[in-house]
C-alpha positions as CSV (number, residue, x, y, z in Angstrom):
1,A,-8.3,0.5,-25.3
2,S,-9.9,-3.0,-26.7
3,L,-12.9,-2.5,-24.1
4,G,-13.3,0.9,-24.7
5,A,-11.5,2.3,-21.6
6,D,-8.5,5.0,-22.0
7,P,-5.0,3.1,-21.3
8,S,-4.0,6.3,-19.7
9,C,-6.3,6.6,-16.6
10,I,-5.7,3.3,-15.4
11,T,-5.0,2.9,-11.5
12,V,-4.5,0.3,-9.3
13,G,-4.9,-0.3,-5.5
14,G,-5.0,-3.0,-2.9
15,D,-5.2,-3.0,0.8
16,S,-2.7,-5.2,2.9
17,A,-1.3,-8.0,0.7
18,G,-3.4,-6.5,-2.0
19,G,-1.4,-3.0,-1.3
20,N,1.6,-5.4,-2.0
21,L,0.2,-6.9,-5.5
22,A,-0.2,-3.0,-6.5
23,A,2.8,-1.5,-5.7
24,V,4.5,-4.6,-7.6
25,A,2.0,-4.2,-10.7
26,A,2.7,-0.8,-10.7
27,L,6.1,-1.3,-10.8
28,T,6.2,-4.1,-13.3
29,V,4.5,-2.7,-15.9
30,A,6.6,0.1,-15.7
31,R,9.6,-1.8,-16.4
32,E,7.7,-3.4,-19.3
33,G,7.4,0.9,-20.5
34,N,3.9,1.1,-19.8
35,A,2.1,2.7,-16.3
36,V,-0.5,3.0,-14.3
37,A,-2.1,6.6,-13.3
38,A,-1.5,6.1,-9.8
39,Q,-1.9,4.0,-6.7
40,L,-3.9,3.3,-3.4
41,L,-2.2,1.6,-1.2
42,I,-4.0,0.7,2.1
43,Y,-1.8,-0.3,5.2
44,P,0.2,-2.4,2.8
45,T,2.9,-4.7,3.3
46,T,6.0,-3.4,1.5
47,D,9.4,-5.2,3.3
48,A,9.5,-8.7,4.1
49,T,13.2,-7.5,5.8
50,Q,12.6,-5.4,8.1
51,R,10.4,-5.5,11.2
52,H,9.3,-1.7,12.4
53,P,8.6,-0.1,15.6
54,S,4.8,-0.6,15.2
55,R,5.0,-4.0,14.7
56,S,6.0,-4.5,18.3
57,M,4.0,-2.5,19.7
58,F,1.1,-3.7,17.6
59,A,2.0,-7.0,17.7
60,A,-1.1,-8.4,19.7
61,G,-5.0,-7.4,20.6
62,F,-5.0,-5.3,17.5
63,V,-6.9,-7.6,15.1
64,L,-3.7,-8.3,12.7
65,T,-1.0,-9.9,15.2
66,S,2.6,-10.3,14.7
67,A,2.3,-13.9,15.1
68,D,-0.4,-14.0,12.0
69,M,2.1,-12.2,9.7
70,D,4.6,-14.4,10.6
71,E,2.5,-17.5,9.5
72,F,1.7,-15.4,6.4
73,T,4.8,-14.9,5.4
74,R,5.7,-18.4,5.9
75,L,2.8,-19.9,3.7
76,Y,3.8,-17.2,0.8
77,L,7.5,-17.2,1.2
78,S,7.7,-21.4,1.7
79,D,10.4,-20.3,4.5
80,N,12.5,-19.1,1.6
81,R,14.6,-16.5,3.3
82,A,16.1,-15.2,0.2
83,L,13.2,-14.2,-1.4
84,R,12.4,-11.8,1.3
85,C,14.9,-9.7,-0.7
86,D,13.2,-9.8,-3.9
87,P,11.5,-6.3,-4.8
88,R,8.6,-8.4,-5.8
89,V,8.0,-9.2,-2.4
90,S,9.6,-6.3,-1.1
91,P,9.1,-3.3,-3.3
92,A,10.6,-1.0,-1.0
93,L,13.8,-2.8,-1.9
94,S,13.3,-2.2,-5.6
95,S,15.5,0.1,-7.4
96,D,12.6,1.4,-9.4
97,L,11.0,3.4,-6.8
98,A,11.0,6.0,-9.1
99,T,8.9,4.8,-12.1
100,S,5.9,4.1,-9.4
101,P,2.6,6.5,-10.2
102,P,1.5,9.1,-8.2
103,T,0.7,7.5,-4.6
104,L,-1.8,7.6,-2.0
105,V,-0.6,5.6,1.3
106,I,-3.4,4.9,3.9
107,T,-1.9,3.9,7.4
108,A,-4.0,2.8,10.4
109,G,-2.9,4.1,14.1
110,F,-3.3,1.1,15.6
111,D,-1.5,-1.7,12.8
112,P,1.7,-3.5,13.1
113,L,2.3,-2.4,9.1
114,R,1.5,1.2,10.1
115,D,5.4,2.0,9.9
116,E,6.0,-0.2,7.1
117,G,3.3,1.8,4.8
118,E,4.8,4.9,6.4
119,T,8.1,4.4,5.4
120,Y,7.6,3.1,1.6
121,A,5.8,6.4,1.3
122,E,8.6,8.0,2.7
123,L,10.9,6.0,-0.2
124,L,8.5,6.8,-2.5
125,R,8.6,10.5,-1.7
126,H,12.9,10.5,-1.6
127,A,12.5,8.9,-5.1
128,G,10.1,12.0,-6.5
129,V,7.1,9.7,-6.9
130,S,4.2,12.4,-6.2
131,V,3.1,10.9,-2.8
132,R,0.1,11.5,-0.7
133,S,-0.2,9.8,2.9
134,M,-2.7,9.6,5.8
135,R,-2.6,7.8,9.1
136,M,-6.2,7.1,10.0
137,P,-5.7,7.6,14.2
138,G,-7.9,5.4,16.1
139,L,-8.4,2.3,13.7
140,V,-6.6,-1.1,13.1
141,H,-5.3,-2.8,10.2
142,G,-8.4,-3.8,8.2
143,F,-10.7,-1.1,8.9
144,L,-11.8,-1.0,5.2
145,H,-13.5,-4.2,5.9
146,M,-15.7,-2.3,9.0
147,S,-17.1,0.5,7.5
148,T,-20.5,-1.1,7.7
149,V,-20.3,-1.5,11.3
150,V,-17.5,1.1,12.6
151,P,-18.7,4.8,12.1
152,A,-14.7,6.1,12.3
153,A,-14.2,3.2,9.8
154,H,-16.9,4.6,7.5
155,A,-15.6,8.4,7.7
156,A,-12.1,7.4,7.1
157,M,-13.3,5.4,4.0
158,I,-14.8,8.8,2.9
159,A,-11.7,10.5,3.6
160,M,-9.5,8.2,1.8
161,A,-11.8,8.6,-1.4
162,K,-11.4,12.4,-1.4
163,E,-8.2,12.3,-0.8
164,F,-7.5,9.8,-4.1
165,R,-10.0,11.9,-6.3
166,A,-8.1,14.7,-4.7
167,L,-4.7,12.7,-6.2
168,L,-6.0,12.2,-9.6
169,N,-7.6,15.5,-10.3
170,E,-4.0,16.7,-9.9
171,K,-2.3,14.6,-12.2
172,H,-5.2,15.1,-14.6
173,V,-6.2,11.5,-14.8
174,V,-9.6,12.2,-14.3
175,H,-10.9,13.7,-17.6
């Protein structure tokens, strides 16, 4: 409000680890008695305790590898296995999922994180959260950053933007 913005219209979003941070931020501010209006989670990492089938199916050869993910997790958590169960690392394990804002979850067809993101969307739905989800077939993890060179990534960006706008309109976030 001090910046002239309407605090009831703030949204969060991110891709990959940024999707994790956005989901955790939304849950954190909800616990503090505030709320974000909506969240956009693009191929998010949401559960460090499980290896979903897509993690094996697309373990190598599709930009993000399972070995990369293992290394990122090791660097982030310093091999502290107990931290994997912390909802600040694995928001899918949060007991507060029902406090999540309306959500758009985007996944890529050939992404080791695909099933993890789609499972998170289902967990949110089960908790009563308004969720839209889109799988972008034929695309890989990181397509967000390929939209100027991959026509399908560009088209996915446009579709994703339209869907997020529709979610915001549905929830009357846009005035």
